[in-house]
C-alpha positions in Angstrom: 0.0 0.0 0.0 1.2 3.5 -0.9 0.7 6.5 1.5 0.0 10.1 0.6 1.3 11.2 4.0 5.0 11.8 3.3 5.9 15.0 1.5 8.1 13.0 -0.8 11.3 14.0 -2.6 12.5 17.5 -3.1 12.3 18.3 -6.8 15.1 19.6 -8.9 15.0 23.1 -10.2 14.8 22.1 -13.8 11.0 22.4 -13.8 10.4 24.4 -10.6 11.3 27.7 -8.9 11.8 27.5 -5.2 11.5 24.5 -2.8 9.0 21.9 -4.0 8.3 18.3 -2.8 6.5 15.6 -4.7 5.1 12.3 -3.6 4.0 10.3 -6.6 1.7 7.5 -5.6 0.3 6.4 -9.0 2.8 6.1 -11.8 2.6 4.8 -15.4 4.2 1.5 -14.1 1.0 0.8 -12.2 -0.9 0.5 -15.5 -3.8 2.6 -14.2 -3.9 4.9 -17.2 -2.7 8.0 -15.3 -0.6 9.5 -12.6 -1.5 10.8 -9.1 0.8 12.6 -6.8 0.8 15.1 -3.9 2.9 18.2 -4.5 3.9 20.6 -1.7 5.2 24.1 -2.5 6.9 26.3 0.1 6.0 30.1 -0.1 6.8 31.6 -3.6 7.6 28.2 -5.1 5.9 27.4 -8.3 6.1 25.2 -11.4 7.5 26.3 -14.8 5.0 27.0 -17.6 3.8 23.5 -18.8 0.9 21.5 -20.4 -0.5 18.1 -20.2 -1.9 16.2 -23.3 -5.0 14.9 -21.5 -5.3 17.8 -19.1 -5.0 17.8 -15.4 -7.0 18.0 -12.1 -5.7 19.8 -9.0 -7.3 19.1 -5.6 -6.1 21.7 -3.2 -5.7 20.2 0.3 -3.8 22.9 2.2 -2.5 26.4 2.0 -3.1 29.3 -0.5 -1.6 29.4 -3.9 -1.9 30.6 -7.5 -3.0 29.1 -10.8 -2.7 30.7 -14.2 -3.5 29.7 -17.8 -1.5 31.4 -20.6 -3.3 34.7 -21.5 -5.5 34.7 -18.4 -5.1 36.5 -15.1 -3.7 34.7 -12.1 -6.3 33.1 -9.9 -5.9 32.4 -6.1 -6.6 28.9 -5.1 -7.2 27.6 -1.6 -7.9 24.5 0.5 -10.9 22.7 -1.0 -10.7 24.2 -4.4 -10.7 21.9 -7.4 -8.9 23.2 -10.5 -9.8 21.6 -13.9 -7.1 22.3 -16.5 -8.0 21.6 -20.2 -6.0 19.3 -22.4 -2.9 21.0 -23.8 -3.6 24.2 -21.8 -0.3 26.0 -21.1 -0.3 26.9 -17.4 1.5 27.1 -14.1 0.6 26.7 -10.4 2.3 27.1 -7.1 2.3 28.7 -3.6 1.4 32.2 -2.8 3.7 34.8 -1.5 3.0 34.3 2.2 1.6 30.7 2.4 2.7 27.2 1.3 0.4 25.1 -0.9 -0.3 21.4 -1.1 -2.4 19.8 -3.8 -3.1 16.4 -5.3 -2.3 16.4 -9.0 -4.1 14.0 -11.3 -3.3 13.3 -14.9 -5.5 10.7 -16.5 -5.1 9.1 -19.9 -2.1 7.7 -21.5 0.5 5.3 -20.2 3.5 7.6 -20.2 4.5 11.0 -19.0 3.1 13.4 -21.6 3.9 16.6 -19.7 5.5 19.3 -21.8 7.7 21.6 -19.7 8.5 25.1 -20.8 10.3 28.2 -19.5 10.2 29.3 -15.8 7.6 31.7 -14.5 9.4 35.0 -14.1 9.1 37.1 -10.9 7.3 39.7 -13.0 4.7 37.2 -14.1 4.4 35.7 -10.6 4.0 39.1 -9.0 0.8 39.9 -11.0 -1.0 37.6 -8.6 -3.7 39.2 -6.3 -2.2 40.5 -3.1 1.3 40.0 -4.4 2.5 43.3 -2.9 0.8 43.0 0.4 3.3 43.0 3.4 2.3 40.1 5.7 1.5 41.1 9.3 4.1 40.1 11.7 2.9 37.2 14.0 4.7 37.4 17.3 4.4 33.9 18.9 6.3 33.4 22.2 9.1 30.8 22.3 6.9 28.7 24.8 3.9 28.8 22.6 5.9 27.8 19.6 7.5 25.0 21.5 4.1 23.6 22.8 2.5 24.0 19.3 5.5 22.2 17.6 5.2 19.3 20.2 1.7 18.5 18.8 2.1 19.5 15.1 5.8 19.6 14.0 6.5 21.9 11.1 2.7 22.7 10.6 1.9 25.4 8.2 -1.1 27.4 9.4 -3.3 28.8 6.7 -4.9 31.1 9.4 -1.5 32.6 10.2 -1.5 34.0 6.7 -5.2 35.1 6.6 -5.8 36.0 10.2 -2.4 36.7 11.9 -3.8 38.9 14.7 -6.1 36.1 15.8 -3.5 33.5 15.7 -1.0 35.6 17.7 -3.6 36.2 20.5 -4.9 32.7 20.6 -1.6 30.7 20.4 0.1 32.9 23.0 -2.9 32.4 25.3 -3.7 28.7 24.7 -0.2 27.4 24.1 1.8 29.5 26.6 -0.3 31.3 29.3 -2.9 28.6 29.8 -0.5 25.5 29.5 1.9 27.3 31.8 -0.8 27.5 34.5 -0.2 23.9 35.7 1.7 20.7 35.2 -1.2 18.7 33.8 0.5 15.9 31.7 0.5 16.6 28.0 -1.3 13.4 27.1 -4.1 14.0 29.6 -4.5 17.6 28.5 -4.8 16.6 24.9 -7.3 13.8 25.7 -9.5 16.3 27.6 -9.4 18.8 24.7 -10.1 16.0 22.3 -13.2 15.1 24.4 -14.3 18.7 24.5 -14.3 19.0 20.7 -16.8 16.2 20.5 -19.0 18.0 23.1 -18.6 21.2 21.2 -19.4 19.4 17.9 -16.3 20.7 16.2 -15.1 18.1 13.7 -12.4 20.4 12.3 -10.8 21.0 15.7 -11.2 17.3 16.6 -9.2 16.2 13.5 -6.5 18.6 14.2 -6.4 17.6 17.9 -6.5 13.8 17.0 -3.4 14.4 14.8 -1.6 16.0 17.7 -2.7 13.2 20.0 -1.0 10.6 17.8 2.1 12.9 17.5 2.5 13.1 21.3 2.2 9.3 21.8 -1.6 8.9 22.6 -2.5 5.5 21.3 -5.2 4.9 18.7 -7.0 2.8 21.4 -7.0 5.7 23.7 -8.5 8.0 21.1 -11.1 5.4 20.2 -12.1 5.0 23.9 -12.8 8.7 24.2 -15.0 8.4 21.1 -16.8 5.4 22.3 -17.4 6.9 25.8 -18.9 10.0 24.2 -21.9 7.9 23.0 -23.8 7.8 26.3 -23.2 11.5 26.9 -23.7 13.1 23.5 -25.5 10.4 21.6 -24.5 8.5 18.5 -26.0 11.2 16.2 -23.4 13.7 17.5 -20.6 11.2 17.6 -20.8 9.4 14.2 -19.0 12.1 12.1 -16.2 12.0 14.6 -15.9 8.2 14.2 -15.6 8.6 10.4 -13.1 11.4 10.8 -11.0 9.1 13.1 -11.2 6.2 10.9 -10.0 8.3 7.9 -7.1 9.7 10.0 -6.1 6.2 11.1 -6.1 4.8 7.6 -4.1 7.7 6.4 -1.5 7.0 9.1 -1.3 3.3 8.2 -3.2 2.2 11.4 -5.0 -1.0 10.7 -8.7 -1.2 11.5 -10.5 -2.5 13.5 -8.4 -2.0 16.5 -8.0 -4.7 19.2 -11.2 -5.1 21.2 -11.3 -3.5 24.7 -14.6 -4.9 26.1 -14.5 -6.7 29.4 -18.1 -7.6 29.8 -20.8 -10.0 28.4 -24.5 -9.6 28.2 -24.7 -11.7 31.3 -22.1 -9.6 33.3 -22.5 -6.0 32.0 -25.0 -5.0 34.7 -23.2 -6.4 37.7 -19.8 -5.0 36.5 -21.4 -1.7 35.5 -23.1 -1.3 38.8 -19.7 -2.0 40.6 -18.0 0.8 38.6 -21.0 3.1 38.9 -20.8 2.7 42.7 -17.1 3.5 42.8 -18.0 6.8 40.9 -21.3 7.7 42.5 -20.7 6.2 46.0 -23.3 4.9 48.5 -26.0 7.1 47.2 -26.3 4.8 44.2 -28.6 2.4 46.2 -30.8 5.4 47.1 -31.0 6.4 43.4 -32.6 3.1 42.8 -34.9 3.3 45.7 -36.1 6.7 45.1 -36.7 6.3 41.4 -40.3 6.2 40.2 -41.3 2.7 39.2 -42.1 3.7 35.7 -38.5 5.2 35.3 -36.6 2.5 37.0 -35.5 1.2 33.6 -33.4 4.3 33.2 -31.4 3.5 36.2 -30.9 0.0 34.9 -29.7 1.5 31.6 -27.3 3.7 33.4 -25.7 0.8 35.2 -25.7 -1.7 32.4 -25.2 0.5 29.4 -23.4 3.7 30.4 -21.1 2.1 33.0 -21.3 -1.6 32.0 -20.8 -1.2 28.3 -18.4 1.8 28.4 -16.7 2.4 31.7 -15.6 -1.1 32.2 -13.6 -1.1 28.9 -9.9 -1.3 28.8 -7.8 1.5 27.2 -8.4 4.2 29.8 -8.2 4.1 33.6 -11.2 5.1 35.7 -9.6 8.5 36.8 -9.0 9.4 33.1 -12.5 8.4 32.1 -14.1 10.6 34.7 -12.0 13.6 33.5 -13.0 12.8 29.9 -16.7 12.6 30.9 -16.4 16.0 32.7 -14.9 17.4 29.5 -17.9 16.3 27.4 -20.3 17.8 29.9 -18.5 21.1 30.2 -18.3 21.5 26.5 -22.0 20.6 25.9 -23.4 23.3 28.1 -26.7 23.2 29.9 -25.5 20.1 31.9 -24.8 21.7 35.2 -26.7 19.0 37.2 -24.5 16.3 35.5 -21.3 18.4 36.0 -22.0 18.5 39.7 -22.5 14.8 39.8 -19.3 14.0 37.9 -17.3 16.5 40.0 -18.3 14.3 42.9 -17.5 11.2 40.8 -14.1 12.7 40.0 -13.4 13.2 43.7 -14.6 9.7 44.6 -12.0 8.1 42.1 -9.1 10.4 43.3 -9.2 13.5 41.1 -9.0 16.4 43.7 -10.1 20.0 43.4 -6.7 21.2 42.0 -6.8 18.5 39.3 -10.3 19.6 38.3 -9.2 23.2 38.3 -6.3 22.3 36.0 -8.6 20.4 33.6 -11.2 23.1 33.4 -8.5 25.7 32.9 -7.0 23.8 29.9 -10.5 23.5 28.3 -11.1 27.3 28.5 -9.6 28.3 25.1 -11.7 25.6 23.4 -15.1 25.9 25.2 -15.1 29.7 26.0 -15.7 31.6 29.2 -19.5 31.0 29.8 -19.1 27.2 29.9 -15.9 27.5 32.0 -17.5 29.8 34.5 -20.5 27.6 34.8 -18.2 24.6 35.5 -16.3 26.6 38.1 -19.5 27.5 39.8 -20.4 23.8 40.1 -16.9 23.0 41.3 -17.1 25.6 44.0 -20.5 24.3 45.1 -19.4 20.6 45.3 -15.8 20.9 46.3 -15.3 24.4 47.8 -11.9 25.8 48.5 -10.4 24.6 51.7 -10.1 27.3 54.3 
């Protein structure tokens, strides 16, 4: 199997200006009637003028760049754009002045390389692009913020840094320096909780980015899947399913074989008893009272909580109980409107060994991702259930 993930080999300057990498994953030798490759351009890098006998399709996957056909003005292309290049059209494409560009290049038809390469694109031609003479705003990221960001996403090129530099400067310095510096919550724990919060916030884009970072810092695929699975009883399958598909796509792209090794520890016969035991460890002695005080026509919900929420999910391997309770709290904080459940799981966290300071640390690390209203609501719950010691 071939992967698109690597950047590929740096290309010689015969047909390119600047630094360009190409990862060709389908070649004429594959006898698939075409070629497919990922091409990565650093800022200002571009192809020479050239043409393809059968035409070409470009699928822009990252960054901002330019495309121009001979005799036509330069067009700006961005992530998500599809460029359809006619047969034999003389053209060039590459990165913009202030951003890199990555695209998938597809040439269908013919069993051999029928690209005709021509002269380089001059600086004068290149500088006719829209915004060519705009001076990029300086983005002042602290050394600590840069270090923490690089730990998660080494050598990542942010599109937003080029389009919204002021926002990135404020957010990165706050989230990756000021907030992280507040405490010594382990990196893996912090990232798992942020990952859980993106599910509660229903942000697939931020989830995918965080899941990439999670793998980069050594969080296992099983740990990521356990966060996903555990979200089901708290957010519902309808809100979780897109995250599952995004995770499977990420894992496949990273060469992680699916399905993963199973983590279940219960059977249909044992799920209630084992779930009740874990639920009691979290809820405490009041669990029996919850059953006794439940209206008879709602007793089945108590059984579901024990057998399904705790028996089917909490008893699984992959995450320890203390981490699962922090993950659950992260779902609830991000969801909003769940103050009653937040209070219950603050007590649950305390029962399994997560003290007030640990919960303060966790809520603090979620702040940049869930906002102040949900953070302050969670703090109010914390102060009510586990007030500061005097």
